[in-house]
C-alpha positions in Angstrom: -35.5 129.2 73.0 -34.6 127.9 76.3 -31.0 127.3 77.3 -29.4 124.4 75.5 -25.9 124.3 76.8 -26.3 120.7 77.9 -25.1 119.9 74.4 -21.6 120.8 75.4 -20.9 117.3 76.6 -23.9 115.4 75.3 -23.0 113.7 72.0 -22.1 116.4 69.6 -18.4 116.0 68.9 -19.1 114.5 65.5 -21.5 117.1 64.0 -19.9 120.6 64.5 -17.9 122.7 62.1 -17.2 126.4 61.8 -15.6 129.1 59.7 -14.0 132.5 59.1 -14.9 134.7 56.1 -13.1 134.1 52.8 -13.1 136.6 50.1 -14.2 134.7 47.0 -17.6 136.0 45.6 -20.8 134.0 45.8 -22.0 132.9 42.3 -25.3 131.1 42.0 -26.7 129.3 39.0 -30.1 127.9 38.5 -30.4 124.2 39.1 -33.4 122.2 37.9 -33.8 119.1 40.2 -36.9 117.7 38.4 -35.3 118.1 35.0 -31.5 118.1 35.6 -30.7 117.9 31.9 -32.2 121.3 31.5 -29.7 122.8 34.0 -26.8 124.4 32.2 -23.2 123.2 32.7 -20.9 125.4 34.7 -19.4 126.0 38.1 -20.5 128.0 41.2 -18.8 128.7 44.4 -19.9 129.9 47.8 -18.2 130.7 51.2 -19.7 129.9 54.6 -19.1 131.3 57.9 -20.0 129.0 60.7 -20.7 130.3 64.2 -20.7 128.8 67.6 -22.9 131.1 69.9 -22.5 133.8 67.3 -18.7 133.7 67.3 -17.0 132.6 64.0 -14.5 129.8 64.5 -13.7 128.6 60.9 -14.4 128.6 57.2 -15.5 126.5 54.3 -15.6 127.2 50.6 -17.9 125.1 48.5 -17.9 124.6 44.7 -20.7 123.0 42.7 -19.8 121.8 39.2 -22.4 120.7 36.6 -21.3 118.6 33.7 -23.1 116.4 31.1 -22.1 113.4 33.4 -23.6 114.9 36.6 -22.6 116.9 39.7 -19.4 117.4 41.6 -19.4 119.1 45.0 -15.9 120.2 46.3 -15.2 121.9 49.6 -12.2 122.9 51.7 -11.9 124.7 55.0 -10.7 124.9 58.5 -12.3 125.0 61.9 -10.7 125.8 65.3 -11.3 123.9 68.4 -13.6 122.5 69.7 -14.1 121.2 66.2 -10.5 121.1 65.2 -10.7 120.2 61.5 -8.5 121.0 58.5 -10.2 119.9 55.2 -7.7 120.1 52.4 -10.4 118.7 50.0 -13.7 116.9 50.3 -15.3 115.9 47.0 -18.6 114.2 46.4 -19.9 113.1 43.0 -23.5 112.4 41.8 -25.1 111.3 38.5 -27.2 113.9 36.7 -30.3 112.8 38.8 -28.5 112.9 42.1 -27.6 109.2 42.5 -24.3 108.9 44.6 -21.1 107.9 42.8 -18.3 108.4 45.2 -16.9 110.5 48.0 -13.2 111.3 48.7 -11.7 113.0 51.7 -8.3 114.5 52.6 -8.5 116.0 56.1 -7.1 116.3 59.5 -9.8 115.8 62.3 -8.9 116.4 65.9 -5.2 115.9 65.1 -5.6 112.7 63.2 -5.0 112.6 59.4 -7.7 110.9 57.4 -7.7 110.1 53.6 -9.8 107.8 51.7 -12.7 107.1 49.3 -16.2 105.8 49.4 -17.4 104.3 46.1 -21.0 103.4 45.4 -21.6 100.2 43.3 -25.3 99.3 43.1 -26.5 98.9 46.7 -23.0 98.6 48.2 -20.6 101.3 49.5 -17.0 100.3 49.3 -14.8 102.3 51.9 -11.0 102.4 51.7 -9.6 104.8 54.4 -6.4 105.6 56.1 -6.7 107.2 59.6 -3.7 108.1 61.8 -1.6 105.9 59.6 -3.9 102.7 59.9 -5.4 101.5 56.7 -8.8 99.9 56.7 -11.5 98.6 54.3 -15.2 97.9 54.7 -18.4 97.4 52.8 -21.9 98.6 53.8 -25.3 98.3 52.3 -26.5 101.6 50.9 -29.6 103.0 49.2 -29.2 103.9 45.6 -30.4 107.5 46.2 -28.5 108.1 49.5 -27.1 111.5 50.2 -23.4 111.3 51.0 -22.1 113.4 53.9 -18.8 113.9 55.5 -19.1 114.9 59.1 -18.0 117.4 60.4 -17.9 119.2 57.0 -20.7 121.1 55.3 -20.1 121.3 51.6 -21.8 117.9 51.0 -25.0 119.6 52.4 -25.5 121.2 49.0 -26.8 117.9 47.7 -29.2 117.6 50.7 -30.3 121.1 50.0 -31.3 120.2 46.5 -33.0 116.9 47.5 -35.1 118.8 50.0 -36.7 120.9 47.2 -38.9 117.9 46.2 -39.1 115.8 49.2 -42.4 115.9 51.1 -42.7 116.3 54.9 -42.8 113.0 56.7 -40.2 111.4 54.4 -37.1 109.7 55.6 -34.1 110.4 53.3 -31.3 107.8 53.3 -27.9 109.3 54.0 -24.4 107.8 54.5 -21.3 109.2 56.1 -17.9 107.5 56.3 -19.1 104.0 57.1 -22.3 104.9 58.9 -25.9 105.1 57.8 -27.6 108.4 58.8 -31.4 108.5 58.2 -32.7 112.1 57.8 -36.3 112.7 58.8 -37.7 115.6 56.7 -40.2 117.9 58.5 -42.3 120.8 57.3 -41.0 123.6 55.0 -41.8 127.3 55.1 -41.1 130.1 52.7 -39.2 133.1 54.2 -38.2 136.6 53.0 -34.8 137.9 53.7 -34.3 141.6 53.7 -30.9 142.6 52.4 -30.7 146.3 52.4 -33.0 147.7 49.8 -33.7 144.4 48.2 -35.4 141.1 49.4 -34.8 137.5 48.4 -36.9 134.4 49.0 -35.6 131.4 51.0 -37.1 128.0 51.8 -36.5 126.6 55.3 -36.9 123.0 55.9 -36.8 121.2 59.4 -34.9 118.0 59.5 -33.8 115.4 62.1 -30.4 113.7 61.6 -30.7 110.3 63.2 -27.2 110.0 64.4 -26.0 107.0 66.5 -25.4 109.2 69.4 -29.0 110.5 69.3 -31.2 112.6 67.1 -30.0 116.0 66.0 -32.5 118.6 64.9 -31.6 121.1 62.3 -33.1 123.6 59.8 -31.8 123.9 56.2 -32.3 127.0 54.1 -32.1 127.0 50.3 -32.5 129.9 47.9 -34.8 130.0 44.9 -32.3 127.8 43.0 -31.9 125.2 45.7 -28.4 126.3 46.6 -27.6 125.9 50.3 -27.9 129.3 52.3 -27.8 128.2 55.9 -27.8 125.2 58.3 -28.9 125.9 61.8 -28.6 123.5 64.7 -30.3 125.4 67.6 -29.7 123.1 70.4 -25.9 123.1 69.7 -25.7 126.8 69.0 -24.2 126.2 65.6 -25.1 128.3 62.6 -23.6 127.7 59.2 -24.3 130.8 57.1 -23.5 131.7 53.5 -21.5 134.9 53.5 -23.9 136.9 51.4 -26.6 136.5 54.1 -24.3 136.6 57.1 -24.1 140.4 57.2 -26.0 142.3 60.0 -27.7 144.2 57.2 -29.7 141.0 56.5 -32.6 140.0 58.5 -35.4 137.5 58.2 -38.9 139.0 57.5 -41.2 136.3 58.9 -44.2 138.2 60.2 -45.3 141.7 59.5 -48.4 143.9 60.0 -49.6 147.0 58.2 -48.0 149.9 59.8 -45.1 148.0 61.3 -42.3 150.4 62.1 -38.6 149.6 62.0 -36.5 151.3 64.8 -32.9 151.7 65.9 -32.2 151.9 69.7 -29.0 153.3 71.0 -27.3 150.8 73.5 -23.9 150.7 75.0 -21.7 151.7 72.0 -24.0 150.0 69.3 -27.5 150.0 68.1 -30.3 147.5 68.5 -32.6 147.0 65.7 -36.3 146.2 66.3 -39.9 146.4 65.1 -42.9 148.1 66.6 -46.3 146.6 65.9 -49.5 148.7 66.6 -53.2 148.1 66.7 -55.0 148.7 63.5 -56.0 152.4 63.1 -53.9 153.4 66.0 -54.0 157.2 66.4 -52.1 159.5 68.7 -53.6 158.3 72.0 -50.9 157.1 74.3 -51.0 153.3 74.4 -49.4 150.7 76.7 -46.2 149.1 75.4 -45.2 145.4 75.7 -41.5 144.5 75.1 -40.7 141.0 74.0 -37.3 139.6 75.2 -35.8 136.7 73.3 -34.3 133.5 74.5 -30.8 132.0 74.5 -30.2 131.2 70.9 -29.0 133.7 68.2 -32.6 134.1 66.9 -34.0 137.2 65.2 -36.5 139.5 66.6 -39.4 137.2 65.6 -37.9 134.4 67.8 -38.2 132.0 64.9 -37.4 128.5 65.9 -38.1 125.4 63.6 -40.3 127.7 61.4 -42.3 128.9 64.4 -42.2 132.7 64.7 -43.0 132.8 68.4 -42.6 136.6 68.8 -43.9 137.4 65.3 -47.2 135.6 66.3 -47.3 137.1 69.8 -46.8 140.6 68.5 -49.9 140.1 66.3 -52.0 138.8 69.0 -51.0 141.6 71.4 -51.4 144.4 68.8 -54.8 143.1 68.0 -55.7 143.4 71.6 -54.8 147.1 71.6 -51.1 147.1 72.7 -48.0 148.5 71.1 -45.5 145.7 70.8 -41.7 146.1 70.5 -39.5 143.1 69.6 -35.8 143.4 68.9 -32.8 141.5 67.6 -30.4 140.6 70.3 -26.9 142.1 70.2 -24.8 140.6 67.4 -27.9 139.0 65.8 -29.9 140.1 62.7 -29.5 143.9 62.3 -28.4 144.6 65.8 -24.8 145.6 66.4 -22.5 144.8 69.2 -20.6 141.6 70.1 -21.9 138.6 72.0 -18.9 136.5 72.8 -18.0 138.4 76.0 -21.7 139.3 76.9 -23.2 138.1 80.2 -26.9 137.8 81.2 -26.4 141.1 83.0 -25.2 142.7 79.7 -28.3 141.5 77.9 -30.4 143.0 80.8 -28.5 146.4 80.2 -29.6 146.1 76.5 -33.2 145.5 77.7 -33.0 148.7 79.9 -31.8 150.6 77.0 -34.9 149.5 75.1 -37.1 150.5 78.0 -35.6 154.0 78.1 -36.1 154.3 74.3 -39.7 153.4 74.6 -40.3 156.1 77.2 -39.0 158.7 74.8 -41.3 157.6 72.0 -44.6 159.6 71.2 -48.0 158.1 71.9 -46.7 155.9 74.6 -48.4 155.5 78.1 -45.2 155.6 80.2 -47.1 154.3 83.2 -47.9 151.0 81.4 -44.8 149.3 80.1 -44.6 145.5 80.3 -41.8 143.3 79.7 -42.2 139.6 78.5 -39.2 137.4 78.7 -39.1 134.1 76.9 -36.7 131.2 78.0 -33.4 132.8 78.9 -35.2 136.1 78.1 -37.0 135.5 81.5 -33.6 135.7 83.3 -32.8 138.9 81.4 -36.3 140.4 82.2 -36.0 139.5 85.9 -32.5 141.2 86.1 -33.8 144.3 84.3 -37.0 144.6 86.3 -35.2 144.3 89.7 -35.5 147.7 91.4 -36.7 149.3 88.1 -39.8 151.5 88.4 -40.0 152.2 84.7 -41.2 148.6 84.1 -44.8 148.3 85.1 -45.4 144.6 84.8 -43.4 141.4 84.1 -44.3 138.2 82.3 -42.1 135.0 82.1 -42.8 132.5 79.4 -41.1 129.1 79.6 -38.6 130.5 82.0 -36.3 128.9 84.6 -37.0 128.8 88.3 -33.7 127.4 89.5 -30.1 128.4 89.3 -28.6 128.0 85.9 -26.3 125.3 87.2 -29.2 123.2 88.4 -31.0 123.7 85.1 -28.0 122.8 83.2 -27.5 119.5 85.0 -31.2 118.7 84.6 -30.9 119.1 80.9 -27.8 116.9 80.7 -29.3 114.2 82.8 -32.7 114.4 81.0 -30.9 114.0 77.7 -28.9 111.0 79.0 -32.1 109.3 80.2 -33.4 109.3 76.7 -30.1 108.1 75.1 -28.8 104.5 74.6 -25.6 105.1 76.4 -24.4 102.6 79.0 -24.8 103.4 82.7 -21.1 103.9 83.0 -21.1 106.3 80.0 -23.9 108.2 81.6 -22.2 108.4 84.9 -19.0 109.6 83.2 -20.9 112.4 81.3 -22.6 113.7 84.5 -19.3 113.7 86.3 -17.7 115.6 83.4 -20.4 118.2 83.3 -20.1 118.8 87.1 -16.4 119.3 86.7 -17.0 121.7 83.8 -19.4 123.7 85.9 -17.0 124.0 88.7 -14.2 125.0 86.5 -16.3 127.6 84.8 -17.4 129.1 88.1 -14.1 128.9 90.1 -11.6 129.2 87.2 -9.7 126.0 88.5 -9.8 122.4 87.6 -9.4 122.8 83.8 -6.3 120.6 83.9 -8.7 117.6 84.4 -10.9 118.5 81.4 -10.2 118.1 77.7 -9.3 121.4 75.9 -12.2 121.2 73.5 -14.7 121.4 76.4 -13.0 124.4 78.0 -13.1 126.1 74.5 -16.9 125.7 74.5 -17.7 126.4 78.1 -15.1 128.9 79.5 -16.8 132.1 78.5 -18.6 135.0 80.4 -22.0 134.1 79.4 -21.9 130.6 80.7 -20.5 131.7 84.0 -23.2 134.3 84.3 -25.8 131.8 83.5 -24.6 129.0 85.9 -24.4 131.5 88.8 -27.7 133.1 88.2 -30.2 132.5 91.0 -33.8 133.7 90.6 -34.3 133.5 94.3 -31.8 136.3 94.9 -33.2 138.5 92.1 -36.8 138.0 92.8 -36.6 139.8 96.2 -36.0 143.0 94.4 -38.8 142.5 91.9 -41.9 144.4 92.8 -43.9 144.3 89.6 -47.0 142.2 89.1 -45.8 138.9 87.7 -47.3 136.4 85.2 -45.8 132.9 84.8 -46.8 130.9 81.7 -45.5 127.4 81.2 -46.4 124.5 78.9 -46.8 121.3 80.8 -45.0 119.4 77.9 -41.9 121.7 78.1 -38.9 119.3 78.0 -36.2 122.0 77.9 -37.4 124.0 80.9 -39.2 121.6 83.3 -42.7 122.6 84.4 -41.4 122.5 87.9 -39.8 125.8 87.0 -43.2 127.5 87.0 -43.8 126.0 90.6 -40.5 127.4 91.8 -41.1 130.8 90.2 -44.6 131.0 91.7 -43.2 130.1 95.2 -40.5 132.9 94.9 -42.9 135.4 93.6 -45.3 134.9 96.5 -42.6 135.3 99.0 -42.3 138.9 98.0 -43.7 141.7 100.2 -45.3 143.4 97.2 -46.5 142.4 93.8 -49.2 140.0 92.7 -48.5 136.6 91.1 -50.6 134.9 88.4 -49.7 131.5 86.8 -50.9 129.8 83.7 -50.0 126.1 83.3 -51.0 125.0 79.8 -51.5 121.3 79.1 -50.3 119.9 75.8 -47.9 122.8 75.0 -44.1 122.4 74.7 -41.3 124.9 75.2 -42.0 126.6 71.7 -45.5 127.3 73.1 -47.2 125.1 70.4 -49.3 122.0 70.8 -47.0 118.9 70.9 -47.2 115.2 71.6 -44.0 114.5 73.6 -42.5 118.1 74.1 -39.0 116.7 73.4 -36.7 118.8 71.2 -36.4 115.9 68.7 -40.0 116.4 68.0 -39.7 120.0 66.9 -38.7 119.3 63.3 -41.8 117.1 62.8 -44.4 119.5 64.2 -47.0 120.4 61.7 -48.9 122.9 63.8 -46.7 126.1 63.7 -49.2 128.3 65.5 -48.5 129.1 69.1 -51.3 128.0 71.4 -54.3 130.4 71.5 -54.4 129.7 75.2 -51.0 131.2 75.7 -52.1 134.4 73.9 -55.3 134.6 75.7 -53.6 134.2 79.1 -51.1 137.0 78.3 -53.7 139.4 77.0 -56.1 138.9 79.8 -53.4 139.5 82.4 -52.0 142.5 80.7 -55.5 144.1 80.5 -56.1 143.4 84.1 -52.7 144.7 85.2 -52.7 147.8 83.1 -56.2 148.7 84.2 -55.0 148.6 87.8 -52.0 150.7 86.8 -54.0 153.7 85.4 
């Protein structure tokens, strides 16, 4: 996806949690939601690692107990800053048909001790809590089938995972968390296959929108065949909550495959990148042009799967059908690729791409004079950096990519999010001021004494600095390849004005042609949309990338490669 770092300061303090691996084994039992009495009694436990931009920062152990009286979900864990949570115990109880009974919590959240209990009686939630030594009581109306959550902890999501098994798209599930109603809009579900070494397992992925008071939060929830929680993904916040048995680099999502797809390993700087090559049907030994797909900012797999839309998996099929070999790869520290991402800059990711280009040139049946790189979102930054002064790359395409400095894009994303929020004018001004101060501190290394530590923990890293200081105007002067710019006019993560700016920069060059495809009705994910806003992603029913996008890319590649013969 496109860069989403605006969420550093825009309304996310309450919904993040992270983890470090614990050693207890994962044990899964079969749960029957539609006939809960048929589910055997017993206890299961799982451990979750929760990542912020691929870096583990905490842990949570979750136990699910089934008795004749119903269900009990118990969790405990710890999360470092910026979340700063110690959960000694969180317990949620439900009847056998998943009607809420009560929730108890004993935790320390951002230095404040909180203990208490929510008890459900009919349509009323009775809350008795002590926070930072201050006792309080309140009652709230509650739906009889509400899901009880305990932000920012994840064990209670086990109940949500079960409920999503039988909840149709378009439904709004009632939820309640520590004195606050939290409606959950349920989007489409898709079945996915996880490859775990020599075996595979099935998972069901459901898009949801958490309608928090600070603004909607989009997420994906994965469940295994038995409805047990496997993963929660919040792409805009760079948060991944992953069950330990699927957190290994040996596990990858198999979303899109074609007959003859080839798995490859590419040597990079001290580690290997994992990828897939897709070829035209009945491809022989005749050297064919190659298209390399470069993923965006999120820790997505080689298929660039976002909200159930396998952007690269679909593009690979379109391009292979048009006669090209297509290589897509897991970014470093993602999927089956090695390496570490916490200290990586955009320049490091460009070095990874150059390693992929070098590996392609060594492959048989490759036309080395015709190698194109297609960068999507932040992958456009990576592709530009790699192509600058590089003669082994024949052509360059930028999909939904940025045309300004990273600092300018970051501020646009923050202000755009604030414009759609219900915050007061004073709160909006304070947020903009804070983000500007964070940017200055990241770039200069000074001024952190005026910024809360949790924001420094999130923002003070090599990647963010390299992103903020990236300027396509400086790089484009060294890019001589033919250039294609594709942008959806409903893109609300990377404004369509980015395409205008990239076109302007491209035409200033002494060498290299520029083509632009501006596509109406298409969002940042390259699919048809209504508003294009990220909070719409989870409700999108059309999961197919626009045929206009594929056609524009194929036509341009055919024209460009013909000229390169």
